[in-house]
C-alpha positions in Angstrom: -14.5 -13.0 -0.5 -12.0 -14.1 2.0 -11.0 -11.6 4.7 -7.4 -11.9 6.0 -7.4 -8.9 8.4 -10.1 -7.5 10.6 -9.8 -4.4 12.8 -12.7 -4.0 15.2 -13.4 -1.0 17.4 -9.7 -0.1 17.6 -8.8 2.8 19.8 -5.3 4.3 19.9 -3.8 7.4 21.3 -0.4 9.1 21.3 1.6 9.7 24.5 0.0 13.2 24.8 -3.4 11.5 25.2 -4.6 12.7 21.8 -6.6 9.9 20.1 -5.7 9.1 16.6 -8.3 6.2 16.3 -11.6 5.9 18.1 -13.6 2.7 17.3 -11.9 2.2 14.0 -13.3 -0.7 12.0 -12.1 -2.0 8.6 -11.3 -5.3 6.9 -8.8 -6.3 4.2 -9.5 -9.0 1.6 -6.9 -11.7 1.0 -4.9 -11.7 -2.2 -5.9 -8.1 -3.0 -4.1 -4.8 -3.1 -5.8 -2.3 -0.7 -5.0 1.4 -0.7 -5.4 3.4 2.4 -5.5 7.1 1.5 -6.1 10.4 3.3 -4.5 13.8 3.9 -1.3 14.1 6.0 -1.8 13.3 9.7 -5.0 11.3 9.1 -3.5 8.1 10.6 -2.4 6.2 7.6 1.2 5.6 8.7 0.2 5.1 12.3 -2.2 2.3 11.2 0.6 0.5 9.3 2.9 0.8 12.2 0.3 -0.8 14.5 0.0 -3.6 12.0 3.7 -4.0 11.6 4.2 -5.2 15.2 2.1 -7.7 17.2 1.5 -5.3 20.1 -1.0 -2.5 20.6 -3.0 -0.9 23.4 -5.7 -3.4 24.1 -8.8 -1.4 23.1 -10.6 -3.2 20.3 -8.8 -5.9 18.4 -6.7 -6.6 15.3 -7.3 -10.1 13.8 -5.1 -11.7 11.2 -5.9 -15.1 9.8 -8.6 -15.5 12.5 -6.2 -14.8 15.4 -5.6 -11.7 17.5 -2.1 -10.4 16.6 -1.0 -10.3 20.2 -1.4 -14.1 20.3 1.3 -14.7 17.7 4.9 -15.0 19.0 7.4 -12.6 17.4 8.9 -15.1 15.0 5.5 -16.2 13.7 4.4 -12.6 13.2 7.5 -11.5 11.5 7.2 -14.4 9.0 3.6 -13.4 8.3 3.7 -9.6 8.2 6.5 -7.4 6.7 6.4 -3.7 6.4 8.2 -1.1 4.2 8.6 2.3 5.7 10.7 4.1 3.0 14.2 5.0 4.3 17.0 6.1 2.0 19.3 7.4 4.7 22.1 5.5 6.5 22.5 3.0 3.7 25.5 0.8 4.2 28.1 0.3 1.5 27.0 -3.2 0.6 26.3 -4.9 -2.6 22.9 -6.3 -3.6 23.4 -10.0 -2.8 25.1 -9.3 0.5 22.0 -7.3 1.5 19.7 -10.0 0.4 21.6 -12.8 2.1 22.0 -10.8 5.4 18.4 -9.5 5.6 16.2 -12.1 4.2 15.3 -15.6 5.4 14.3 -16.9 2.0 16.6 -19.6 0.5 14.6 -20.0 -2.7 17.2 -18.9 -5.3 14.6 -18.9 -8.1 12.3 -16.6 -6.1 15.1 -14.2 -5.3 16.2 -14.2 -9.0 12.6 -13.6 -10.2 11.9 -10.7 -7.8 15.2 -8.9 -8.5 14.7 -9.2 -12.2 11.1 -8.0 -12.1 12.1 -5.0 -10.0 15.0 -4.3 -12.4 17.5 -4.7 -9.5 19.5 -7.5 -11.0 21.5 -5.0 -13.0 22.7 -3.3 -9.8 24.6 -6.3 -8.5 28.0 -4.8 -8.8 27.2 -1.3 -7.6 27.2 -0.4 -3.9 23.7 0.2 -2.6 24.7 3.6 -1.0 25.2 4.8 -4.6 21.8 3.7 -5.9 19.0 6.1 -6.8 16.3 6.6 -4.1 13.7 4.7 -6.1 16.0 1.7 -6.5 16.6 1.6 -2.7 12.8 1.6 -2.2 12.4 -1.3 -4.6 15.1 -3.2 -2.7 13.1 -2.6 0.5 10.0 -3.9 -1.2 11.9 -7.0 -2.5 13.2 -7.8 1.0 9.7 -7.5 2.5 8.2 -9.9 -0.1 11.0 -12.4 0.4 10.4 -12.4 4.2 6.6 -12.5 4.2 4.3 -15.4 3.7 1.1 -13.5 4.0 0.9 -9.6 4.2 3.2 -6.9 3.0 2.6 -3.3 4.2 4.0 -0.4 2.1 3.9 3.2 3.3 3.9 6.1 0.8 6.5 5.5 -1.9 5.3 8.2 -4.2 7.8 10.8 -2.9 10.7 8.6 -4.1 9.3 6.9 -7.2 8.1 8.4 -10.5 4.6 7.7 -11.8 6.0 5.2 -14.4 8.0 3.4 -11.7 5.0 3.2 -9.4 2.9 1.7 -12.2 5.5 -0.9 -12.7 5.7 -1.7 -9.0 1.9 -2.2 -8.8 2.0 -4.6 -11.9 4.8 -6.5 -10.1 2.7 -6.7 -6.9 -0.2 -8.2 -8.8 2.1 -10.9 -10.1 3.3 -11.6 -6.5 -0.2 -12.1 -5.4 -0.7 -14.9 -7.9 2.8 -16.5 -7.5 3.2 -16.2 -3.7 -0.3 -15.9 -2.2 0.4 -12.4 -0.8 -1.8 -9.5 0.3 -0.7 -5.9 0.0 -1.8 -2.9 2.1 -0.5 0.4 0.8 -0.8 4.0 2.0 -0.7 7.0 -0.4 -1.8 10.6 -0.5 -1.9 10.3 -4.3 -5.3 8.9 -5.3 -4.0 8.0 -8.7 -2.3 5.1 -7.1 -5.6 3.6 -6.0 -6.5 3.1 -9.7 -4.0 0.2 -9.8 -5.5 -1.4 -6.7 -8.6 -3.5 -5.8 -10.0 -1.7 -2.8 -9.8 1.9 -1.4 -10.2 3.3 2.1 -10.1 7.0 2.7 -9.3 8.1 6.2 -10.2 11.4 7.7 -9.4 12.4 11.3 -8.7 8.8 12.2 -12.0 7.4 10.9 -13.2 5.7 7.7 -14.7 8.4 5.4 -15.2 6.2 2.3 -14.6 2.6 1.3 -15.1 0.5 -1.7 -14.1 -0.1 -5.3 -11.6 2.8 -6.2 -13.6 4.1 -9.2 -16.8 4.1 -7.2 -15.2 5.9 -4.2 -13.5 8.5 -6.5 -16.9 9.5 -7.8 -17.6 11.0 -4.4 -15.6 14.1 -5.3 -17.3 16.5 -3.0 -16.7 14.3 0.1 -13.1 13.6 -0.9 -12.2 17.3 -1.5 -13.5 18.1 2.0 -11.1 15.6 3.3 -8.2 17.6 1.8 -7.4 15.2 -1.0 -7.1 16.0 -4.7 -9.1 14.0 -7.2 -7.1 12.8 -10.3 -7.9 15.1 -13.2 -9.3 12.6 -15.6 -11.6 11.2 -12.9 -12.7 14.7 -11.8 -13.5 15.6 -15.4 -15.3 12.3 -16.0 -17.5 12.8 -12.9 -18.5 16.3 -14.0 -19.3 15.1 -17.5 -21.2 12.2 -16.1 -23.3 14.6 -13.9 -24.3 16.4 -17.1 -25.1 13.0 -18.8 -22.4 13.6 -21.4 -20.9 10.2 -20.6 -22.2 7.2 -18.8 -19.1 5.9 -17.0 -15.8 7.1 -15.6 -13.2 7.2 -18.4 -9.5 7.3 -17.5 -8.1 7.3 -21.1 -8.0 10.8 -22.5 -8.2 9.6 -26.1 -11.3 7.4 -25.4 -12.9 10.3 -23.6 -12.5 12.6 -26.5 -13.8 10.0 -28.9 -16.9 9.5 -26.7 -17.6 13.2 -26.6 -17.3 13.6 -30.3 -19.7 10.9 -31.1 
């Protein structure tokens, strides 16, 4: 296991002196997709915003690649960490390649071509971005972040803009990018179903780590998760209950396989 990011005893408060994090500690493994989940106002987006810039109130520390983030200059940090905070408003009337050329530093034409094809954006070349669907705009923002980052990409809550099928495709694409481009992804979501596509899951509650580990193992803690205001995916919730009654011996996500197991 190689850790790319360490947060140690981080404290952070808003301007009204209300603390959002007190002694927050977590780590992110390199070349993994990590989900950070929790109910609204638990600190998910705030955490990504702190990671997206190399400045923070100096209580605790944030270490990336063995170095405190405040020790990187702005150019170094921007080349290392890119963030996607979904925004479908104020989109300029540009075409795809103009946007890519104006807002990315990547000159690798093959990489650009591959990413646009995988995200099914290459078909939109001749249509102004302002006329795209919201999900397509989000995928463009993800594409630009990947093209500009050489290490970590942060993605904040895309489920409100993308369908379940689109989200599944995006995660499959991110896994390919890990292998091809040596990237690490940190993603926030309220929808715990998304964590099933990822390698590691943190659940935040009131600015603290409530649970952490392999997503399937974490999601077995249904009573704790429900108290945090999150909804367990139906198939996992059902599997946990059946497992408690010794009717099955593992979490089953496939409805057909679950029925077959119960009928045996």
